[in-house]
C-alpha positions in Angstrom: -7.6 12.3 -1.7 -4.2 13.0 -0.3 -1.8 10.0 -0.7 1.8 9.4 0.1 3.8 6.7 -1.7 6.9 5.1 -0.2 9.4 3.1 -2.2 11.1 1.0 0.5 14.2 0.2 -1.5 14.6 3.4 -3.4 13.7 4.6 -6.9 16.8 3.2 -8.5 16.2 -0.4 -7.4 13.5 -2.6 -9.1 10.8 -3.7 -9.2 9.2 -0.3 -8.4 5.8 -1.9 -8.2 2.8 -1.3 -5.9 2.5 -4.0 -3.3 6.1 -5.2 -3.9 8.3 -2.3 -2.9 6.0 0.7 -3.3 3.3 1.3 -0.7 0.6 3.9 -0.3 -0.6 5.8 2.7 -3.7 8.1 2.9 -4.3 11.2 4.8 -7.9 11.2 6.3 -9.6 13.9 8.4 -9.9 13.2 12.1 -10.9 15.8 14.8 -10.0 18.8 12.6 -6.6 17.3 11.8 -5.3 14.9 9.2 -4.3 11.4 10.2 -2.0 9.2 8.1 -3.3 5.6 7.7 -2.0 2.7 5.6 -3.8 2.0 2.4 -5.7 -1.2 3.0 -6.7 -0.4 6.6 -10.2 0.4 7.7 -11.2 3.9 6.4 -8.8 3.9 3.5 -9.9 4.2 -0.1 -8.5 0.8 -1.2 -9.1 -2.1 1.1 -8.0 -5.1 -0.9 -4.4 -6.2 -1.4 -4.3 -8.0 -4.8 -0.7 -8.8 -5.7 -1.3 -11.8 -8.0 -3.8 -10.6 -10.7 -1.6 -8.8 -13.2 -4.5 -7.5 -15.3 -6.1 -5.8 -12.3 -5.4 -2.0 -12.6 -5.6 -1.7 -8.8 -2.9 -4.3 -8.1 -1.0 -3.5 -4.9 -2.9 -0.3 -4.0 -4.2 -1.6 -0.7 -1.2 -3.5 0.5 0.5 -1.1 2.9 -1.6 -2.3 5.8 -1.1 -6.0 4.9 2.7 -5.6 4.7 2.8 -4.1 8.2 0.5 -6.8 9.7 1.5 -10.0 7.9 5.0 -11.3 8.9 5.0 -13.6 5.8 3.9 -11.0 3.3 7.1 -10.8 1.3 7.3 -14.6 1.2 4.0 -14.7 -0.7 5.1 -12.4 -3.5 5.8 -13.8 -6.9 
């Protein structure tokens, strides 16, 4: 799986956490090319966006789609 991670406020600024300021994108095959999709969107490896369960090893993996489609996403973070 080809993924790209983006830290929206830079590596030097905290929290450097998936689903908070680090979001993943996935490259998927489409018509003999690769298409970049948000993790959490249909067709991506991780569909759920869990940002509250600290013991979940997949916390934040599927949140890129959610952050781009939910205007109140950052207000819901703890």
